[in-house]
N, C-alpha and C positions, 0 to 999 in steps of 0.2 A: 471061391468067396474070399474076400480080404477082410481081416479083422484087426482092430487096434487093441493092443494090450500093453501093460507094464510087466516086463519079465525080469527075472533075476539074471544078472550078468553071468553068473556061474553056469546057468543052464544053456548058454549060447556058445557056439564054436564057429570057427571059420576055416575054410580050406585054403585060405591065403596066409602064408607065413607072416608072422609079426615082423620078421627081419626085412620084409619088403618096404617097411616104412622107417623113416628116421625117428629115433627115440626123442629127439628134441622137438619134432613136430607133434608127436603124440603127447609130450609133456605139456606143450602150450595149450592144445585143445582140452586136455584133461583138466587143467586149471580153469579154463573157461566153462567147462561143464559143471565143475564144483561151484564156481561163482554164480552161474545162472540157475543152478538147481536141476540141471538135466540137459539132455541132448535136444536141441531145437528141431533137428531133422531126424525123424524116427528111422530106426534100422528096418530094412526089409528082410524078413526071416521066413524060413519054411520049417515046418515041424518034422523032426526026424525020429521022435519017440515020445514017451510020456514025459511031458514038461521038458523036452529037449529040442533045441532049435539050431539051425545052421544059417549063417548069413548069406543072403542072396545078393544084397547090395548094401554098401556102407561098411566095408571092411575097415577102412581107416577110422571111421567114427566108433566102430566096435572096439578096436584096440585102444582108442583114446578113453572109452568108457571103462575098459579093463584097468588102464593105468589110473584113472580117477578112483576106482574102487581100491586099488593097491595103496593109494595115498590116504584115502579116508573111507574105510569100509562102511561106516555107518551112514555116509551120505551118498556113496556111489554104488550101492548094491542093486538098484533097479534101473532099468533103461526102457524108454518108450520104443515100441516096435509095431510094425504092420506085419501080420502073419498071413501068408498066402498059402493056398493049398498046392500040393505037388502038381496037380493037373493044370494049374494056372501059371506055373512058373515061367514057361516060355513066353506067354503073353505078357506077364508082368515085366520080364527082362526087356522085351521090345518097347514097352511103355516107358521104362526107366531110360533106355537109350534115347528114345524120342524126346523125353523131357530134358535130358542133359543137353540136347542140341538146340533147344528153343527157350528164349527168355519169356517173362510174363507178358511182354507186349506182342509176342508172336513172331519176333525177329530171330533169325538164325544167329547164333553166337559162337565165337571161337573159344574153346576152353581156356580159362586163365591158367597160366603157369603156377604151379604150387608155390614156387619160391616168391612169386609176385604177391600172392595172397598172404604169405607168411611175413612179409617185410614189416607191415605195420604192427603185427603182434610181437615180432621179435624186438622191434624198437621199444614197444611198451614194456616188454619183459626186461630189457636192458636197463630202462629207466628205473623200474621197480627194484632190480638187483642193486643198482648203484645207490638208490636211496637207502635200502636196508644195510648196505656195506658202510655208508657214511654214518648211519645211526649207530651201528655196532662199533665203529671206530671212535665215535664221540663217547660212547659208554665206557670203552676201555681207557680213554684219556682221562675221563672224570674219575674212574676208579683209581688210576695211577696217582692222580693229584691228591685224592683223599688219603691214600696210603702214605705218600710223601709228607703230607701235612701231619698225619699221626706220628710219623717217625720224628719229625722236627719238634713236635710238642713233647714227646718223650725225651728227646735229647736235651731239651731245655730244662726238664725236670730233674734229670739225672745228676747234674752238678750239685744240687741241693742236698743230696744224700751223702752219706759217708763214703769215702774213697774205697773202702774194702768191699762195698756191695755194688760198685760201678760195673754193670754188665760188660761194657767194652773192655775195661781193665781185666776182667776175668777171661774174656775171649782172647786177650793178648798174652795171658800169663799161664793159664792152666794147661797141664799136659793132656794127652789124649784120654787117659783113663779118668782123670779128674773131671774133664769136660763131659765124658760119657755119663758118669755118676750124677753130675749136677743136672744134665739134660733129662735123665731118667726121672729124677726127683721132681722135675718140672712137668713130667708127663708129656714130653715131646716125642711124637711118633718117629721111629727110626733113629733113636738117640745115638746108638753106637756109630752108625754110618755118618751121621751129621758131625759127631765129635771128631771122627777120623778126617772128614773133609775139611773142617775148620783148622784142625791141627796141620794137615798137609798143605793147605792153602797159605797158612800163616808162615810156614817155613820157607815158602817160595817168595815171600815179600822181601824187598831189599833190606829193610830194618827188622824183618821178622815180627811185624806188628801191623794191625789194621788201622787205617786212618779214621774210619767211622763205620756205622752199621751197614750203610749201603756198600761200602768197600768189602765187608764180610760176605754179603750175598753175592756180589759180583765175582769175587775171588774164588768162592766155592763153585760157582757155576762154570768157571773157566777150566776146572779140572776135567781130566779125560773121563773120569767115572761119572756118567750121567745118571746113575741110579741114586745119587745123593740128592735128596729133595730139600733144598733150603731156599725158600722164597720170602717175599716181603712179609706175608702173614705169619710165617713161622718165626722170623726174627723178632717181629713185634711181640709174639707170645713169650719168647725167651726173655726179652727185655722186661716185659711186664712181670713175669714170674720171678726173675732174679732180683728185680728191684724191690719186690715185697718181701723177699726172704731175709 
């Protein structure tokens, strides 16, 4: 007797290795399973123990369901299946083989190559990835423009303050220890390393001074020591803290 159930993916196993299938193909069907809310074609399973099942047909669909569960456990934990008894397994396999060779109109069909079936889905996936990449690129550009705008606003404000608290002047004049102390007072993470990086980068400049704040960031990043973390946000914090002091 054949019975239709919803079973836990973890209770199902397959005697066909997952490596027999391309991970890219499994990934595509896994996304479609999550989007549609389940497998449209039920797995054919046989019972092997208490709430334990083995795939009789639908190994590719099974591993795609496993991948869907790996991506979103809360949405891909259950899978639709037809459970056949062990004594009906041979008959069920013959029926499956027969159905695969006949379409719904009763005509004999030639199995479609897996690559041909995947072409439309791959094209759709490429379009989605390209769209996401362009959106991410646009967000990065907007963030960079925002930071540049803040830097320019701060640079325009700095000349209105007294020369002795000009942050750029301090960056161009203080020695390593003085820089470290001043950065620590401004609660800048990694103050000692940043102070050393600024000091070393400044000494490599032709006139031993930075042209502007972007030049400070760029020069420190060009050092061989990549553990020194001085980015746009950090230099903004330094300017802000030193301008108020």
